[in-house]
VEXKOL-45569 format. One line per 8 residues: number of its first residue (from 1); for each residue x, y, z of C-alpha. Coordinates in Angstrom, 1 decimal. Last residue first. Layout:
<recs>
NUM = X Y Z  ... .
</recs>
This chain:
<recs>
188 = -26.5 0.8 -10.5  -23.9 -0.8 -8.0  -27.0 -2.9 -6.2  -28.0 -3.9 -9.6  -24.3 -5.3 -10.4  -24.4 -7.3 -6.9  -27.7 -8.5 -8.2  -26.3 -9.6 -11.9 .
180 = -22.9 -10.9 -10.5  -24.1 -14.3 -8.8  -25.9 -15.3 -11.3  -23.1 -14.7 -13.8  -20.3 -16.6 -11.8  -18.2 -17.2 -14.5  -14.9 -16.0 -12.3  -14.6 -13.0 -14.5 .
172 = -18.2 -12.3 -14.3  -17.8 -12.4 -10.5  -14.8 -10.0 -10.7  -16.9 -7.5 -12.4  -20.0 -7.9 -9.9  -17.4 -7.3 -7.1  -15.8 -4.4 -8.7  -19.4 -2.5 -9.4 .
164 = -20.3 -3.7 -5.8  -17.3 -1.7 -4.4  -17.2 1.2 -6.5  -16.7 3.5 -3.6  -17.0 1.9 0.0  -20.8 2.6 0.7  -21.2 -0.8 2.2  -18.4 -0.1 4.7 .
156 = -17.6 -2.5 7.3  -19.8 -5.6 6.1  -19.1 -4.8 2.5  -15.6 -4.6 3.4  -15.6 -8.0 3.9  -17.6 -8.9 1.0  -14.9 -7.4 -0.8  -12.3 -10.3 0.4 .
148 = -14.7 -12.9 -0.3  -14.7 -11.4 -3.9  -10.9 -11.5 -4.1  -11.1 -15.0 -2.4  -13.0 -16.1 -5.5  -10.7 -14.2 -8.0  -7.4 -15.9 -6.7  -5.7 -15.1 -10.1 .
140 = -2.6 -13.6 -8.3  -4.1 -10.2 -9.5  -7.3 -10.9 -7.7  -5.8 -11.7 -4.3  -3.8 -8.8 -4.6  -6.5 -6.5 -5.4  -8.6 -8.0 -2.5  -6.0 -7.6 -0.2 .
132 = -5.1 -4.0 -1.3  -9.2 -3.5 -0.4  -9.1 -5.2 2.7  -6.4 -3.3 3.7  -8.4 -0.3 2.8  -11.7 -1.3 4.8  -9.8 -1.4 7.8  -11.8 -3.7 10.6 .
124 = -9.6 -6.7 10.7  -6.9 -4.4 11.4  -4.4 -7.1 14.1  -4.9 -9.9 11.6  -5.5 -7.9 8.8  -1.9 -6.7 8.3  -0.7 -10.3 8.6  -3.1 -11.1 5.7 .
116 = -1.8 -7.7 3.6  1.5 -9.2 3.7  0.7 -12.0 2.0  -1.6 -10.7 -0.3  1.1 -8.0 -1.3  3.7 -11.0 -1.4  1.5 -12.8 -4.0  0.6 -10.0 -5.9 .
108 = 4.5 -8.8 -7.1  4.2 -7.1 -9.7  6.4 -3.9 -8.6  3.2 -1.6 -8.0  1.3 -4.7 -6.3  4.1 -4.9 -3.7  4.3 -0.9 -3.4  0.7 -1.3 -2.4 .
100 = 0.8 -3.9 0.0  3.4 -1.8 1.8  1.2 1.4 1.5  -1.3 -0.6 3.4  0.5 -1.1 6.1  2.0 2.6 6.2  -1.7 3.8 5.9  -3.0 1.6 8.7 .
92 = -0.4 3.3 11.1  1.5 0.7 13.0  0.3 0.3 16.7  -0.6 -3.3 16.1  2.5 -4.5 15.4  5.2 -1.6 16.4  8.6 -3.3 16.1  7.6 -5.9 13.4 .
84 = 5.8 -3.5 11.9  8.2 -0.7 11.9  10.9 -3.0 10.3  8.3 -3.9 7.6  7.3 -0.3 7.0  11.3 0.3 6.4  12.0 -2.7 4.0  8.9 -1.4 2.0 .
76 = 9.6 1.8 2.1  13.0 0.8 0.6  11.8 -1.8 -2.0  9.1 0.9 -3.4  12.0 3.1 -3.7  14.6 0.7 -5.9  11.2 0.1 -7.9  10.9 3.6 -8.6 .
68 = 14.9 4.3 -9.7  14.7 1.4 -11.6  12.1 2.6 -13.7  8.3 0.8 -13.9  6.9 0.5 -17.0  6.1 2.8 -19.8  7.2 6.6 -20.1  4.2 8.4 -21.3 .
60 = 5.7 11.7 -19.9  2.9 12.2 -17.5  3.6 8.8 -16.3  7.1 9.4 -15.6  6.0 12.3 -13.3  3.3 10.2 -11.6  6.2 7.3 -11.0  8.5 9.7 -9.7 .
52 = 5.9 11.2 -7.4  5.0 7.7 -6.3  8.2 6.3 -5.7  9.1 9.7 -3.8  5.8 9.3 -1.6  6.8 5.3 -0.9  10.6 6.4 0.1  9.5 9.5 2.4 .
44 = 6.8 7.5 4.3  9.1 4.5 4.6  12.0 6.6 5.8  10.0 8.8 8.2  8.7 5.1 9.8  12.5 3.8 9.8  13.5 7.0 11.6  10.5 6.6 14.4 .
36 = 12.1 3.1 14.6  15.6 4.2 16.1  17.7 1.2 16.1  20.2 2.1 13.4  21.2 5.3 15.0  23.7 7.4 12.9  23.3 5.5 9.7  19.1 5.4 10.6 .
28 = 20.2 9.3 10.7  21.7 9.7 7.2  19.3 7.6 5.6  16.6 10.2 7.2  18.4 12.8 5.7  18.7 11.0 2.3  14.8 10.4 2.7  14.0 14.3 2.9 .
20 = 15.8 15.1 0.2  13.8 12.0 -2.0  10.8 13.6 -0.5  11.6 17.2 -2.0  8.7 18.8 -2.8  8.3 21.6 -0.3  6.2 19.0 1.7  9.0 17.1 1.9 .
12 = 11.6 19.1 2.9  10.1 20.2 6.2  9.6 16.5 7.6  13.4 16.1 6.8  13.9 19.5 8.9  11.6 17.5 11.6  13.0 14.5 11.5  16.6 16.0 11.8 .
4 = 15.7 18.0 14.7  14.1 15.0 16.4  16.8 13.0 15.7  19.7 14.9 17.1 .
</recs>
């Protein structure tokens, strides 16, 4: 039963076992590959598992992204993409943001920017999506476009954390010192 399987998996995750929950959902997908709710849960658990394993590795000063973490991020991306295809604008913003963030964690800023751009078509008022989009553009070497994306956040939420500080720093990196000074003053 899909409902029972998802409830049990959901109960495993807060107990510290998102990977066990993910395996339970994977087994459900094998039985019912068209169930979008399974993919939604799979994405949630895979992303949470990747974050948990990555954080544990960082705590031990382990450098780089392990193959296990990279696979978990890819699994989350695939699952959330499937949800986005099925639900479109009804997809949760956190899940869309997780896809873009996972691409960034994998070092694929271009894929992150492309996905963020698609997500913003239906969620243009979501500052967190603009934030990850701006980071992706910046990481992709598109500093002017990244600053413009931060400007979109400013219109939505002028109190967004560290917005003006980042905008000023990025303007300095783009050699736009005259534009950076008033933004940095605003940050102060």
